[in-house]
DRENLOLUM-258963 format. One line per 10 residues: their letters; for each residue x, y, z of C-alpha. Coordinates in steps of 0.5 Angstrom, whole numbers. Each point is the difference from the previous one (the first is absolute). Example, Ala and Ser with C-alpha at 12.3 -4.5 7.8 and 13.67 -1.06 7.14 Angstrom:
DRENLOLUM-258963
AS> 25/-9/16 | 2/7/-2
end
This chain:
DRENLOLUM-258963
MKRLLITSAV> -205/89/-126 | -2/-7/-1 | 7/-2/2 | -3/2/6 | -5/-3/1 | 4/-6/-2 | 4/1/5 | -4/1/5 | -4/-6/0 | 7/-4/-1
AVIWTVSIFF> 2/2/8 | -7/0/2 | 1/-7/-3 | 6/-1/2 | -1/2/7 | -6/-5/1 | 4/-6/-2 | 6/3/6 | -7/0/6 | -2/-7/-3
IFGKAVRINE> 8/-3/-1 | -1/4/8 | -5/-5/3 | 1/-6/-4 | 7/0/2 | -3/0/7 | -5/-4/0 | 4/-4/-2 | 3/1/6 | -4/-1/4
HDTRQIALAQ> -2/-7/-1 | 6/-2/0 | 2/3/7 | -8/-3/2 | 3/-7/-4 | 6/0/5 | -4/2/7 | -6/-5/-3 | 6/-5/0 | 3/1/7
ANAMFQQVVD> -8/1/3 | -2/-8/-3 | 6/-3/2 | -1/1/7 | -6/-1/0 | 2/-7/-3 | 3/-1/5 | -6/1/6 | -3/-4/-4 | 6/-5/0
ARSWNASHGG> 0/-1/7 | -7/1/2 | -1/-8/-5 | 6/-1/3 | -4/0/8 | -6/-3/-4 | 3/-5/-3 | 2/-2/8 | -7/1/2 | 4/6/5
VYVKVDEDTQ> 6/1/3 | 2/-1/8 | 4/7/3 | 2/1/6 | -5/4/4 | 4/7/2 | -2/7/0 | 0/2/-8 | -3/-6/0 | -6/-3/4
PNPYLEVPDR> -6/-4/-2 | -5/2/-5 | -6/1/3 | -4/-1/-7 | 1/-6/-2 | -3/-5/3 | 1/-7/-3 | 2/-6/6 | 8/0/3 | 3/8/-1
DLTLENGQRL> 3/0/6 | 4/-7/2 | 5/1/7 | 7/-5/-1 | 2/-4/6 | 5/5/2 | -6/5/1 | 2/4/-7 | -6/3/-4 | -3/-1/-8
TLINPAYMTR> -4/3/-3 | -3/-1/-7 | 2/5/-5 | -5/-1/-6 | 1/5/-6 | -3/6/2 | 3/1/6 | 7/-3/-4 | -1/7/-5 | -1/5/5
QIAEIGLNRD> 7/-2/5 | 2/1/-8 | -2/6/-1 | 2/2/8 | 7/0/-2 | -2/4/-7 | 0/5/4 | 5/0/5 | 5/1/-6 | -6/6/-1
DVVIHLTSLK> 1/-3/-7 | -4/-4/-3 | -8/0/2 | -5/-7/0 | -6/0/2 | -5/-6/-1 | -8/2/0 | -6/-1/-2 | -8/2/-1 | -2/-5/6
PIRPANGPTL> 8/1/3 | -1/-6/7 | 5/5/3 | -3/8/0 | 8/3/1 | -2/-4/-9 | -4/5/-1 | 3/2/-6 | 2/7/-2 | -5/5/-5
WEETALRSFE> 5/-2/-6 | -1/-7/2 | -6/-1/2 | -1/4/-8 | 6/-6/-4 | -5/-6/5 | -7/3/-3 | 5/0/-8 | 1/-7/1 | -7/-2/1
NSVDHRAGFT> -1/3/-7 | 6/-5/-3 | 6/5/1 | 6/-4/1 | 3/6/4 | 1/7/2 | 7/3/-2 | 3/8/3 | 4/6/3 | -3/2/5
LNPEDRQMFQ> 1/7/6 | 1/-5/8 | -1/5/5 | 7/2/0 | -1/3/-8 | 5/-6/-2 | -1/-3/-6 | -2/-7/1 | -2/-5/-6 | -7/-3/3
YMKPLLVEKN> -1/-8/-3 | -6/-5/1 | -2/-6/-3 | -6/-5/4 | 2/-6/4 | -6/-6/-4 | -3/-4/6 | 5/-8/-2 | -2/-7/2 | 5/1/7
CLKCHEKQGY> -4/6/2 | -6/-2/1 | 1/-2/7 | 1/7/3 | -5/3/-5 | -6/-5/-1 | -4/1/5 | 0/8/-3 | -3/-2/-6 | 5/-1/-4
KVGDIRGGIS> 2/-5/-6 | 5/-2/-5 | 3/6/-4 | -4/5/4 | 2/7/1 | 2/2/7 | 4/5/0 | 7/1/-3 | 6/3/2 | 4/8/-2
VSFPADDLVR> 7/0/1 | 3/7/1 | 7/3/-1 | 3/7/-1 | 2/0/-8 | 4/8/1 | 5/-2/-5 | -5/-2/-4 | -4/5/0 | 6/5/0
SMDVYRTQSM> 3/-4/-5 | -7/3/-5 | 0/6/2 | 7/1/-2 | -2/-3/-7 | -4/4/-1 | 4/7/1 | 6/-5/-5 | -5/-1/-5 | -4/8/1
IVLGAIWILS> 8/2/0 | 2/-3/-6 | -7/0/-5 | 0/8/2 | 8/1/-3 | -2/-4/-6 | -7/5/-1 | 4/5/1 | 5/-1/-4 | -5/-3/-5
LAVLGSFTLY> -2/6/0 | 5/4/-1 | 2/-3/-6 | -8/0/-4 | 2/7/2 | 7/2/-2 | -3/-4/-6 | -6/3/-2 | 3/7/2 | 7/-1/-5
FSQKQKQVDE> -5/-2/-6 | -6/5/2 | 7/6/-1 | 1/-5/-7 | -7/2/-2 | 0/8/1 | 7/-1/-4 | -4/-4/-5 | -6/5/0 | 4/5/1
FRSLALVDDL> 4/-3/-6 | -7/0/-4 | -2/7/2 | 6/2/-4 | -1/-3/-5 | -8/2/-2 | 1/7/4 | 2/6/-4 | 4/3/5 | -3/7/-1
TGLNNRRAFF> -6/2/0 | -1/-8/4 | -5/-3/-5 | 1/-6/-4 | 5/-1/-5 | -2/-3/-8 | 2/-6/3 | -4/0/5 | -6/4/-3 | 0/-6/-6
ALAHQQMEWA> 0/-5/5 | -5/3/4 | -4/2/-7 | 0/-8/-2 | -3/-2/4 | -6/4/1 | 0/-1/-6 | -2/-6/-1 | -5/-1/5 | -3/6/-3
ERFSEKALVL> -2/-4/-6 | 0/-6/4 | -7/3/4 | 0/5/-7 | -1/6/4 | 3/6/-4 | 7/4/3 | 4/7/-3 | 6/1/-1 | 2/8/2
FFDLDGLKQI> 7/3/-3 | 3/6/1 | 6/5/0 | 2/4/4 | 1/8/-4 | 5/5/1 | 6/-5/3 | 6/1/-3 | -2/8/0 | 0/-1/8
NDTFGHDEGD> 6/-4/-1 | 3/6/-3 | -2/5/3 | 0/-2/8 | 4/-6/-1 | -1/-7/1 | -2/-1/7 | -5/4/-2 | -2/-3/-5 | 1/-6/4
LALATAAEAL> -5/3/5 | -5/1/-5 | 0/-6/-2 | -2/-4/6 | -5/5/2 | -3/-1/-7 | 0/-8/3 | -5/4/5 | -5/1/-2 | -1/-6/-4
LQSFRGSDIV> 1/-5/6 | -5/5/3 | -6/0/-6 | 0/-8/-1 | -2/-6/5 | 5/-5/3 | -3/-6/-4 | 4/5/-6 | 7/-2/-3 | 3/8/-1
ARYAGDEFVA> 7/-1/-4 | 5/6/-2 | 2/-4/-6 | 6/5/-3 | 3/6/2 | -7/5/0 | -3/-6/-3 | -6/-2/5 | -5/-7/0 | -7/-1/3
FLPKSSLAHW> -3/-8/-1 | -7/1/4 | -4/-7/0 | -7/0/0 | -1/8/-4 | -3/2/-6 | -2/6/-5 | -3/2/3 | 3/3/7 | 6/3/-4
DMIANRVLEN> -2/7/1 | -1/-2/7 | 7/-3/1 | 3/6/-4 | -3/5/3 | 3/-1/8 | 6/-3/-3 | 1/8/-3 | -4/3/6 | 5/-4/4
VRKRNESITK> 6/4/-5 | -3/7/1 | 0/-2/8 | 7/-1/0 | 2/5/-3 | -3/4/5 | 6/-2/4 | 4/2/-6 | 4/6/2 | 7/0/-5
GYTLSICIGV> -3/3/-7 | -3/-6/-4 | -5/-3/1 | -2/-8/-1 | -4/-2/-6 | -2/-6/-1 | -4/-4/-8 | -3/-6/0 | -2/-5/-5 | -5/-6/1
AQFDPETPES> -1/-7/-2 | -6/-5/2 | 1/-8/-2 | -6/-3/0 | 0/-9/1 | -4/1/-7 | 6/1/-4 | 6/0/5 | 5/4/-3 | 8/-3/5
LEFLIKEADS> 1/6/4 | 6/3/-4 | -4/3/-5 | -5/3/5 | 5/3/2 | 3/2/-6 | -7/3/-2 | -1/3/8 | 7/3/-2 | -2/2/-7
SMYSVKKVES> -7/2/3 | 4/5/4 | 3/4/-5 | -5/1/-4 | -2/3/6 | 6/4/0 | -1/2/-7 | -7/3/0 | 3/4/7 | 7/2/-4
EK> -5/3/-5 | -3/5/4
end
């Protein structure tokens, strides 16, 4: 039972450890994958910011007006539009307009999405999505970026990343009239790109980890179970050998060796706690006559029947043993001569009941002797057995003279 409890505890601890290792490995893989995505997104963001800085450092860039590039109605600066001598029309592209056109290039590739937005956009079309609005508000609380895996309307896995845009000195040309000053957050740029491969790699890693760790878990439990079964069988064999060494084969009672080991232990307890005890000695009368008349098999049966009567007569805490041949002995802890008559009558009554079932023409007869262990004047177990034996022969002599 103890070994089973230990094995169960080890199995539980090992199972918890496997789950912990699995969770830790998955979290590390997810963190590493997220760092890869963050690095890619930040590189894209920085490219856009660098392009905007270049534009702003030159006060904007003039480009040809065409179907895709029309004058910016939200840019209110002098000389926004120019016409060359050859009639070619030019319009000033500020950083915001440049960012929008860079974003449109990404949209045309259907992979990278770049969006310049603000909680107070000059151009209504630059209004934030719900995710971007949450990010912009978090920037006001000193959050330096926001990122995560999301699903786009086509159910594609995307990695979305956003950082705030701070007002710089060269931005005031366009934004001073909005009340901004240098260092203010005027909005942010969000970058998103397909992350199907990254998410798939996390799923594959999770599945592979589950398979590998699951196999290790099953194998280790199988090994643990095999060792437990092996040692249980060995222990069972040891217990059987010990039982054979301490149990009388014929009667199933303790043998002489077991009696001395157990009774000595009980005597130590009795002496330590100042408790009296009884040592009883029994002799099965007429066993030789039963063997000679009915055979040794019947004699063995008579011994086994007498042993059953004795076992039924005593408590579970009492030690009953076959001493030798037709002799039996018992050690009764927490008993005294005050209980003697009751004990003897119970034994004789159980023997009488056994005789009612014997039909071979003989009856069982047992003589009993007694000796008392007194912790005030302790004697050895061997002495008490001899005293009980002498008491038994005295009883037998008295009965034979009747």
